[in-house]
mmCIF file as Biopython writes it, N, C-alpha, C and O atoms, coordinates in Angstrom:
data_model
#
loop_
_atom_site.group_PDB
_atom_site.id
_atom_site.type_symbol
_atom_site.label_atom_id
_atom_site.label_alt_id
_atom_site.label_comp_id
_atom_site.label_asym_id
_atom_site.label_entity_id
_atom_site.label_seq_id
_atom_site.pdbx_PDB_ins_code
_atom_site.Cartn_x
_atom_site.Cartn_y
_atom_site.Cartn_z
_atom_site.occupancy
_atom_site.B_iso_or_equiv
_atom_site.auth_seq_id
_atom_site.auth_asym_id
_atom_site.pdbx_PDB_model_num
ATOM 1   N N  . MET A ? 1  ? -35.314 -6.359  84.786  1.0 0.0 1  A 1 
ATOM 2   C CA . MET A ? 1  ? -33.955 -6.000  84.479  1.0 0.0 1  A 1 
ATOM 3   C C  . MET A ? 1  ? -33.630 -6.277  83.016  1.0 0.0 1  A 1 
ATOM 4   O O  . MET A ? 1  ? -32.758 -5.628  82.438  1.0 0.0 1  A 1 
ATOM 5   N N  . LEU A ? 2  ? -34.314 -7.217  82.431  1.0 0.0 2  A 1 
ATOM 6   C CA . LEU A ? 2  ? -34.047 -7.556  81.039  1.0 0.0 2  A 1 
ATOM 7   C C  . LEU A ? 2  ? -34.413 -6.428  80.085  1.0 0.0 2  A 1 
ATOM 8   O O  . LEU A ? 2  ? -33.984 -6.424  78.931  1.0 0.0 2  A 1 
ATOM 9   N N  . GLN A ? 3  ? -35.203 -5.471  80.562  1.0 0.0 3  A 1 
ATOM 10  C CA . GLN A ? 3  ? -35.634 -4.362  79.706  1.0 0.0 3  A 1 
ATOM 11  C C  . GLN A ? 3  ? -34.603 -3.242  79.621  1.0 0.0 3  A 1 
ATOM 12  O O  . GLN A ? 3  ? -34.700 -2.374  78.753  1.0 0.0 3  A 1 
ATOM 13  N N  . ARG A ? 4  ? -33.622 -3.256  80.511  1.0 0.0 4  A 1 
ATOM 14  C CA . ARG A ? 4  ? -32.549 -2.243  80.520  1.0 0.0 4  A 1 
ATOM 15  C C  . ARG A ? 4  ? -33.103 -0.820  80.482  1.0 0.0 4  A 1 
ATOM 16  O O  . ARG A ? 4  ? -32.751 -0.036  79.601  1.0 0.0 4  A 1 
ATOM 17  N N  . LYS A ? 5  ? -33.953 -0.498  81.420  1.0 0.0 5  A 1 
ATOM 18  C CA . LYS A ? 5  ? -34.544 0.840   81.463  1.0 0.0 5  A 1 
ATOM 19  C C  . LYS A ? 5  ? -33.543 1.862   81.981  1.0 0.0 5  A 1 
ATOM 20  O O  . LYS A ? 5  ? -32.604 1.519   82.700  1.0 0.0 5  A 1 
ATOM 21  N N  . GLY A ? 6  ? -33.748 3.092   81.618  1.0 0.0 6  A 1 
ATOM 22  C CA . GLY A ? 6  ? -32.937 4.182   82.149  1.0 0.0 6  A 1 
ATOM 23  C C  . GLY A ? 6  ? -31.521 4.194   81.619  1.0 0.0 6  A 1 
ATOM 24  O O  . GLY A ? 6  ? -31.247 3.690   80.530  1.0 0.0 6  A 1 
ATOM 25  N N  . ARG A ? 7  ? -30.620 4.776   82.401  1.0 0.0 7  A 1 
ATOM 26  C CA . ARG A ? 7  ? -29.214 4.927   82.003  1.0 0.0 7  A 1 
ATOM 27  C C  . ARG A ? 7  ? -28.376 3.823   82.632  1.0 0.0 7  A 1 
ATOM 28  O O  . ARG A ? 7  ? -27.266 4.071   83.103  1.0 0.0 7  A 1 
ATOM 29  N N  . SER A ? 8  ? -28.887 2.651   82.637  1.0 0.0 8  A 1 
ATOM 30  C CA . SER A ? 8  ? -28.286 1.540   83.356  1.0 0.0 8  A 1 
ATOM 31  C C  . SER A ? 8  ? -26.965 1.072   82.771  1.0 0.0 8  A 1 
ATOM 32  O O  . SER A ? 8  ? -26.745 1.144   81.562  1.0 0.0 8  A 1 
ATOM 33  N N  . ILE A ? 9  ? -26.090 0.593   83.643  1.0 0.0 9  A 1 
ATOM 34  C CA . ILE A ? 9  ? -24.836 -0.030  83.217  1.0 0.0 9  A 1 
ATOM 35  C C  . ILE A ? 9  ? -25.126 -1.369  82.534  1.0 0.0 9  A 1 
ATOM 36  O O  . ILE A ? 9  ? -24.244 -1.943  81.895  1.0 0.0 9  A 1 
ATOM 37  N N  . LEU A ? 10 ? -26.352 -1.864  82.666  1.0 0.0 10 A 1 
ATOM 38  C CA . LEU A ? 10 ? -26.726 -3.113  82.019  1.0 0.0 10 A 1 
ATOM 39  C C  . LEU A ? 10 ? -26.642 -3.015  80.504  1.0 0.0 10 A 1 
ATOM 40  O O  . LEU A ? 10 ? -26.604 -4.040  79.823  1.0 0.0 10 A 1 
ATOM 41  N N  . HIS A ? 11 ? -26.612 -1.802  79.965  1.0 0.0 11 A 1 
ATOM 42  C CA . HIS A ? 11 ? -26.469 -1.618  78.516  1.0 0.0 11 A 1 
ATOM 43  C C  . HIS A ? 11 ? -25.108 -2.105  78.027  1.0 0.0 11 A 1 
ATOM 44  O O  . HIS A ? 11 ? -24.930 -2.361  76.836  1.0 0.0 11 A 1 
ATOM 45  N N  . GLU A ? 12 ? -24.150 -2.233  78.942  1.0 0.0 12 A 1 
ATOM 46  C CA . GLU A ? 12 ? -22.806 -2.690  78.576  1.0 0.0 12 A 1 
ATOM 47  C C  . GLU A ? 12 ? -22.750 -4.203  78.393  1.0 0.0 12 A 1 
ATOM 48  O O  . GLU A ? 12 ? -21.795 -4.711  77.806  1.0 0.0 12 A 1 
ATOM 49  N N  . LEU A ? 13 ? -23.748 -4.932  78.880  1.0 0.0 13 A 1 
ATOM 50  C CA . LEU A ? 13 ? -23.777 -6.388  78.760  1.0 0.0 13 A 1 
ATOM 51  C C  . LEU A ? 13 ? -24.426 -6.815  77.453  1.0 0.0 13 A 1 
ATOM 52  O O  . LEU A ? 13 ? -25.319 -6.140  76.942  1.0 0.0 13 A 1 
ATOM 53  N N  . THR A ? 14 ? -23.970 -7.944  76.917  1.0 0.0 14 A 1 
ATOM 54  C CA . THR A ? 14 ? -24.650 -8.521  75.759  1.0 0.0 14 A 1 
ATOM 55  C C  . THR A ? 14 ? -25.964 -9.132  76.230  1.0 0.0 14 A 1 
ATOM 56  O O  . THR A ? 14 ? -26.172 -9.302  77.431  1.0 0.0 14 A 1 
ATOM 57  N N  . ASP A ? 15 ? -26.844 -9.460  75.304  1.0 0.0 15 A 1 
ATOM 58  C CA . ASP A ? 15 ? -28.112 -10.091 75.675  1.0 0.0 15 A 1 
ATOM 59  C C  . ASP A ? 15 ? -27.867 -11.390 76.442  1.0 0.0 15 A 1 
ATOM 60  O O  . ASP A ? 15 ? -28.532 -11.655 77.443  1.0 0.0 15 A 1 
ATOM 61  N N  . ASN A ? 16 ? -26.924 -12.193 75.979  1.0 0.0 16 A 1 
ATOM 62  C CA . ASN A ? 16 ? -26.629 -13.470 76.650  1.0 0.0 16 A 1 
ATOM 63  C C  . ASN A ? 16 ? -26.067 -13.258 78.051  1.0 0.0 16 A 1 
ATOM 64  O O  . ASN A ? 16 ? -26.422 -13.991 78.974  1.0 0.0 16 A 1 
ATOM 65  N N  . GLU A ? 17 ? -25.192 -12.264 78.223  1.0 0.0 17 A 1 
ATOM 66  C CA . GLU A ? 17 ? -24.638 -11.960 79.544  1.0 0.0 17 A 1 
ATOM 67  C C  . GLU A ? 17 ? -25.726 -11.499 80.500  1.0 0.0 17 A 1 
ATOM 68  O O  . GLU A ? 17 ? -25.721 -11.863 81.676  1.0 0.0 17 A 1 
ATOM 69  N N  . LEU A ? 18 ? -26.658 -10.699 79.995  1.0 0.0 18 A 1 
ATOM 70  C CA . LEU A ? 18 ? -27.742 -10.204 80.834  1.0 0.0 18 A 1 
ATOM 71  C C  . LEU A ? 18 ? -28.670 -11.340 81.265  1.0 0.0 18 A 1 
ATOM 72  O O  . LEU A ? 18 ? -29.082 -11.397 82.423  1.0 0.0 18 A 1 
ATOM 73  N N  . VAL A ? 19 ? -28.996 -12.238 80.347  1.0 0.0 19 A 1 
ATOM 74  C CA . VAL A ? 19 ? -29.833 -13.395 80.688  1.0 0.0 19 A 1 
ATOM 75  C C  . VAL A ? 19 ? -29.130 -14.249 81.741  1.0 0.0 19 A 1 
ATOM 76  O O  . VAL A ? 19 ? -29.764 -14.727 82.681  1.0 0.0 19 A 1 
ATOM 77  N N  . GLU A ? 20 ? -27.823 -14.438 81.581  1.0 0.0 20 A 1 
ATOM 78  C CA . GLU A ? 20 ? -27.059 -15.224 82.549  1.0 0.0 20 A 1 
ATOM 79  C C  . GLU A ? 20 ? -27.058 -14.562 83.924  1.0 0.0 20 A 1 
ATOM 80  O O  . GLU A ? 20 ? -27.205 -15.239 84.941  1.0 0.0 20 A 1 
ATOM 81  N N  . LEU A ? 21 ? -26.892 -13.235 83.956  1.0 0.0 21 A 1 
ATOM 82  C CA . LEU A ? 21 ? -26.911 -12.498 85.219  1.0 0.0 21 A 1 
ATOM 83  C C  . LEU A ? 21 ? -28.264 -12.626 85.909  1.0 0.0 21 A 1 
ATOM 84  O O  . LEU A ? 21 ? -28.322 -12.896 87.109  1.0 0.0 21 A 1 
ATOM 85  N N  . VAL A ? 22 ? -29.342 -12.437 85.169  1.0 0.0 22 A 1 
ATOM 86  C CA . VAL A ? 22 ? -30.684 -12.519 85.741  1.0 0.0 22 A 1 
ATOM 87  C C  . VAL A ? 22 ? -30.960 -13.941 86.254  1.0 0.0 22 A 1 
ATOM 88  O O  . VAL A ? 22 ? -31.556 -14.107 87.318  1.0 0.0 22 A 1 
ATOM 89  N N  . SER A ? 23 ? -30.538 -14.945 85.518  1.0 0.0 23 A 1 
ATOM 90  C CA . SER A ? 23 ? -30.713 -16.337 85.950  1.0 0.0 23 A 1 
ATOM 91  C C  . SER A ? 23 ? -29.953 -16.598 87.246  1.0 0.0 23 A 1 
ATOM 92  O O  . SER A ? 23 ? -30.466 -17.248 88.157  1.0 0.0 23 A 1 
ATOM 93  N N  . PHE A ? 24 ? -28.727 -16.085 87.321  1.0 0.0 24 A 1 
ATOM 94  C CA . PHE A ? 24 ? -27.915 -16.232 88.528  1.0 0.0 24 A 1 
ATOM 95  C C  . PHE A ? 24 ? -28.599 -15.565 89.724  1.0 0.0 24 A 1 
ATOM 96  O O  . PHE A ? 24 ? -28.667 -16.139 90.810  1.0 0.0 24 A 1 
ATOM 97  N N  . MET A ? 25 ? -29.099 -14.357 89.513  1.0 0.0 25 A 1 
ATOM 98  C CA . MET A ? 25 ? -29.763 -13.636 90.605  1.0 0.0 25 A 1 
ATOM 99  C C  . MET A ? 25 ? -31.017 -14.366 91.063  1.0 0.0 25 A 1 
ATOM 100 O O  . MET A ? 25 ? -31.269 -14.472 92.264  1.0 0.0 25 A 1 
ATOM 101 N N  . LYS A ? 26 ? -31.807 -14.871 90.117  1.0 0.0 26 A 1 
ATOM 102 C CA . LYS A ? 26 ? -33.021 -15.612 90.482  1.0 0.0 26 A 1 
ATOM 103 C C  . LYS A ? 26 ? -32.675 -16.851 91.291  1.0 0.0 26 A 1 
ATOM 104 O O  . LYS A ? 26 ? -33.345 -17.173 92.272  1.0 0.0 26 A 1 
ATOM 105 N N  . GLU A ? 27 ? -31.620 -17.546 90.869  1.0 0.0 27 A 1 
ATOM 106 C CA . GLU A ? 27 ? -31.188 -18.754 91.573  1.0 0.0 27 A 1 
ATOM 107 C C  . GLU A ? 27 ? -30.753 -18.430 92.997  1.0 0.0 27 A 1 
ATOM 108 O O  . GLU A ? 27 ? -31.151 -19.112 93.941  1.0 0.0 27 A 1 
ATOM 109 N N  . ARG A ? 28 ? -29.947 -17.400 93.149  1.0 0.0 28 A 1 
ATOM 110 C CA . ARG A ? 28 ? -29.453 -17.015 94.474  1.0 0.0 28 A 1 
ATOM 111 C C  . ARG A ? 28 ? -30.566 -16.493 95.376  1.0 0.0 28 A 1 
ATOM 112 O O  . ARG A ? 28 ? -30.618 -16.834 96.558  1.0 0.0 28 A 1 
ATOM 113 N N  . LEU A ? 29 ? -31.447 -15.676 94.831  1.0 0.0 29 A 1 
ATOM 114 C CA . LEU A ? 29 ? -32.537 -15.133 95.632  1.0 0.0 29 A 1 
ATOM 115 C C  . LEU A ? 29 ? -33.558 -16.201 95.985  1.0 0.0 29 A 1 
ATOM 116 O O  . LEU A ? 29 ? -34.175 -16.137 97.049  1.0 0.0 29 A 1 
ATOM 117 N N  . GLY A ? 30 ? -33.744 -17.173 95.116  1.0 0.0 30 A 1 
ATOM 118 C CA . GLY A ? 30 ? -34.699 -18.239 95.369  1.0 0.0 30 A 1 
ATOM 119 C C  . GLY A ? 30 ? -34.293 -19.135 96.511  1.0 0.0 30 A 1 
ATOM 120 O O  . GLY A ? 30 ? -35.149 -19.701 97.191  1.0 0.0 30 A 1 
ATOM 121 N N  . THR A ? 31 ? -32.977 -19.276 96.735  1.0 0.0 31 A 1 
ATOM 122 C CA . THR A ? 31 ? -32.512 -20.130 97.826  1.0 0.0 31 A 1 
ATOM 123 C C  . THR A ? 31 ? -32.627 -19.440 99.172  1.0 0.0 31 A 1 
ATOM 124 O O  . THR A ? 31 ? -32.733 -20.100 100.206 1.0 0.0 31 A 1 
ATOM 125 N N  . VAL A ? 32 ? -32.608 -18.117 99.164  1.0 0.0 32 A 1 
ATOM 126 C CA . VAL A ? 32 ? -32.704 -17.359 100.407 1.0 0.0 32 A 1 
ATOM 127 C C  . VAL A ? 32 ? -34.159 -17.173 100.797 1.0 0.0 32 A 1 
ATOM 128 O O  . VAL A ? 32 ? -34.566 -17.517 101.907 1.0 0.0 32 A 1 
ATOM 129 N N  . GLN A ? 33 ? -34.924 -16.634 99.892  1.0 0.0 33 A 1 
ATOM 130 C CA . GLN A ? 33 ? -36.333 -16.352 100.145 1.0 0.0 33 A 1 
ATOM 131 C C  . GLN A ? 33 ? -37.011 -16.123 98.795  1.0 0.0 33 A 1 
ATOM 132 O O  . GLN A ? 33 ? -36.502 -15.359 97.975  1.0 0.0 33 A 1 
ATOM 133 N N  . PRO A ? 34 ? -38.136 -16.764 98.556  1.0 0.0 34 A 1 
ATOM 134 C CA . PRO A ? 34 ? -38.825 -16.523 97.281  1.0 0.0 34 A 1 
ATOM 135 C C  . PRO A ? 34 ? -39.190 -15.053 97.135  1.0 0.0 34 A 1 
ATOM 136 O O  . PRO A ? 34 ? -39.676 -14.436 98.083  1.0 0.0 34 A 1 
ATOM 137 N N  . THR A ? 35 ? -38.964 -14.501 95.978  1.0 0.0 35 A 1 
ATOM 138 C CA . THR A ? 35 ? -39.278 -13.081 95.767  1.0 0.0 35 A 1 
ATOM 139 C C  . THR A ? 35 ? -40.758 -12.921 95.454  1.0 0.0 35 A 1 
ATOM 140 O O  . THR A ? 35 ? -41.319 -13.637 94.625  1.0 0.0 35 A 1 
ATOM 141 N N  . VAL A ? 36 ? -41.365 -11.977 96.128  1.0 0.0 36 A 1 
ATOM 142 C CA . VAL A ? 36 ? -42.770 -11.686 95.924  1.0 0.0 36 A 1 
ATOM 143 C C  . VAL A ? 36 ? -42.913 -10.585 94.887  1.0 0.0 36 A 1 
ATOM 144 O O  . VAL A ? 36 ? -43.812 -10.622 94.047  1.0 0.0 36 A 1 
ATOM 145 N N  . GLN A ? 37 ? -42.028 -9.615  94.950  1.0 0.0 37 A 1 
ATOM 146 C CA . GLN A ? 37 ? -42.076 -8.490  94.032  1.0 0.0 37 A 1 
ATOM 147 C C  . GLN A ? 37 ? -40.923 -8.604  93.043  1.0 0.0 37 A 1 
ATOM 148 O O  . GLN A ? 37 ? -39.866 -9.139  93.380  1.0 0.0 37 A 1 
ATOM 149 N N  . PRO A ? 38 ? -41.118 -8.105  91.822  1.0 0.0 38 A 1 
ATOM 150 C CA . PRO A ? 38 ? -40.019 -8.140  90.850  1.0 0.0 38 A 1 
ATOM 151 C C  . PRO A ? 38 ? -38.884 -7.208  91.288  1.0 0.0 38 A 1 
ATOM 152 O O  . PRO A ? 38 ? -39.103 -6.237  92.012  1.0 0.0 38 A 1 
ATOM 153 N N  . ILE A ? 39 ? -37.680 -7.523  90.835  1.0 0.0 39 A 1 
ATOM 154 C CA . ILE A ? 39 ? -36.538 -6.658  91.115  1.0 0.0 39 A 1 
ATOM 155 C C  . ILE A ? 39 ? -36.655 -5.433  90.225  1.0 0.0 39 A 1 
ATOM 156 O O  . ILE A ? 39 ? -36.832 -5.542  89.011  1.0 0.0 39 A 1 
ATOM 157 N N  . GLU A ? 40 ? -36.555 -4.277  90.839  1.0 0.0 40 A 1 
ATOM 158 C CA . GLU A ? 40 ? -36.693 -3.027  90.092  1.0 0.0 40 A 1 
ATOM 159 C C  . GLU A ? 40 ? -35.321 -2.397  89.901  1.0 0.0 40 A 1 
ATOM 160 O O  . GLU A ? 40 ? -34.584 -2.177  90.862  1.0 0.0 40 A 1 
ATOM 161 N N  . GLU A ? 41 ? -34.994 -2.113  88.661  1.0 0.0 41 A 1 
ATOM 162 C CA . GLU A ? 41 ? -33.731 -1.450  88.355  1.0 0.0 41 A 1 
ATOM 163 C C  . GLU A ? 41 ? -33.876 0.037   88.648  1.0 0.0 41 A 1 
ATOM 164 O O  . GLU A ? 41 ? -34.863 0.659   88.254  1.0 0.0 41 A 1 
ATOM 165 N N  . LYS A ? 42 ? -32.891 0.607   89.342  1.0 0.0 42 A 1 
ATOM 166 C CA . LYS A ? 42 ? -32.935 2.032   89.671  1.0 0.0 42 A 1 
ATOM 167 C C  . LYS A ? 42 ? -31.655 2.696   89.204  1.0 0.0 42 A 1 
ATOM 168 O O  . LYS A ? 42 ? -30.573 2.113   89.275  1.0 0.0 42 A 1 
ATOM 169 N N  . ASP A ? 43 ? -31.791 3.917   88.730  1.0 0.0 43 A 1 
ATOM 170 C CA . ASP A ? 43 ? -30.627 4.695   88.315  1.0 0.0 43 A 1 
ATOM 171 C C  . ASP A ? 43 ? -30.052 5.393   89.538  1.0 0.0 43 A 1 
ATOM 172 O O  . ASP A ? 43 ? -30.696 6.249   90.144  1.0 0.0 43 A 1 
ATOM 173 N N  . ARG A ? 44 ? -28.841 5.017   89.885  1.0 0.0 44 A 1 
ATOM 174 C CA . ARG A ? 44 ? -28.153 5.691   90.990  1.0 0.0 44 A 1 
ATOM 175 C C  . ARG A ? 44 ? -26.766 6.035   90.493  1.0 0.0 44 A 1 
ATOM 176 O O  . ARG A ? 44 ? -26.069 5.202   89.913  1.0 0.0 44 A 1 
ATOM 177 N N  . TRP A ? 45 ? -26.380 7.265   90.727  1.0 0.0 45 A 1 
ATOM 178 C CA . TRP A ? 45 ? -25.099 7.724   90.209  1.0 0.0 45 A 1 
ATOM 179 C C  . TRP A ? 45 ? -24.295 8.365   91.327  1.0 0.0 45 A 1 
ATOM 180 O O  . TRP A ? 45 ? -24.845 8.998   92.228  1.0 0.0 45 A 1 
ATOM 181 N N  . THR A ? 46 ? -22.996 8.191   91.252  1.0 0.0 46 A 1 
ATOM 182 C CA . THR A ? 46 ? -22.076 8.862   92.154  1.0 0.0 46 A 1 
ATOM 183 C C  . THR A ? 46 ? -21.159 9.722   91.297  1.0 0.0 46 A 1 
ATOM 184 O O  . THR A ? 46 ? -20.618 9.257   90.294  1.0 0.0 46 A 1 
ATOM 185 N N  . VAL A ? 47 ? -20.990 10.946  91.687  1.0 0.0 47 A 1 
ATOM 186 C CA . VAL A ? 47 ? -20.115 11.848  90.953  1.0 0.0 47 A 1 
ATOM 187 C C  . VAL A ? 47 ? -18.897 12.130  91.830  1.0 0.0 47 A 1 
ATOM 188 O O  . VAL A ? 47 ? -19.031 12.559  92.976  1.0 0.0 47 A 1 
ATOM 189 N N  . TRP A ? 48 ? -17.718 11.884  91.281  1.0 0.0 48 A 1 
ATOM 190 C CA . TRP A ? 48 ? -16.469 12.126  91.990  1.0 0.0 48 A 1 
ATOM 191 C C  . TRP A ? 48 ? -15.806 13.362  91.396  1.0 0.0 48 A 1 
ATOM 192 O O  . TRP A ? 48 ? -15.778 13.538  90.178  1.0 0.0 48 A 1 
ATOM 193 N N  . VAL A ? 49 ? -15.285 14.200  92.249  1.0 0.0 49 A 1 
ATOM 194 C CA . VAL A ? 49 ? -14.574 15.382  91.799  1.0 0.0 49 A 1 
ATOM 195 C C  . VAL A ? 49 ? -13.169 15.309  92.390  1.0 0.0 49 A 1 
ATOM 196 O O  . VAL A ? 49 ? -13.001 15.123  93.595  1.0 0.0 49 A 1 
ATOM 197 N N  . ALA A ? 50 ? -12.165 15.457  91.530  1.0 0.0 50 A 1 
ATOM 198 C CA . ALA A ? 50 ? -10.768 15.430  91.986  1.0 0.0 50 A 1 
ATOM 199 C C  . ALA A ? 50 ? -10.145 16.796  91.788  1.0 0.0 50 A 1 
ATOM 200 O O  . ALA A ? 50 ? -10.478 17.527  90.855  1.0 0.0 50 A 1 
ATOM 201 N N  . GLU A ? 51 ? -9.247  17.116  92.674  1.0 0.0 51 A 1 
ATOM 202 C CA . GLU A ? 51 ? -8.572  18.395  92.598  1.0 0.0 51 A 1 
ATOM 203 C C  . GLU A ? 51 ? -7.092  18.173  92.851  1.0 0.0 51 A 1 
ATOM 204 O O  . GLU A ? 51 ? -6.715  17.631  93.891  1.0 0.0 51 A 1 
ATOM 205 N N  . LYS A ? 52 ? -6.252  18.584  91.915  1.0 0.0 52 A 1 
ATOM 206 C CA . LYS A ? 52 ? -4.811  18.418  92.054  1.0 0.0 52 A 1 
ATOM 207 C C  . LYS A ? 52 ? -4.283  19.507  92.974  1.0 0.0 52 A 1 
ATOM 208 O O  . LYS A ? 52 ? -4.614  20.683  92.820  1.0 0.0 52 A 1 
ATOM 209 N N  . GLN A ? 53 ? -3.452  19.099  93.941  1.0 0.0 53 A 1 
ATOM 210 C CA . GLN A ? 53 ? -2.907  20.088  94.879  1.0 0.0 53 A 1 
ATOM 211 C C  . GLN A ? 53 ? -1.425  20.256  94.684  1.0 0.0 53 A 1 
ATOM 212 O O  . GLN A ? 53 ? -0.796  21.048  95.387  1.0 0.0 53 A 1 
#
């Protein structure tokens, strides 16, 4: 996640904010179950269309 691949919203975070987020996620995931595979960032988008009536 630190690499900010793709069109990620992670680009909106500063380097320090991103490090803090990743540290938080590692801490939370480590208490539940040790991660075997790295977390993979995926580009997922939702498009909303509005129509005035």
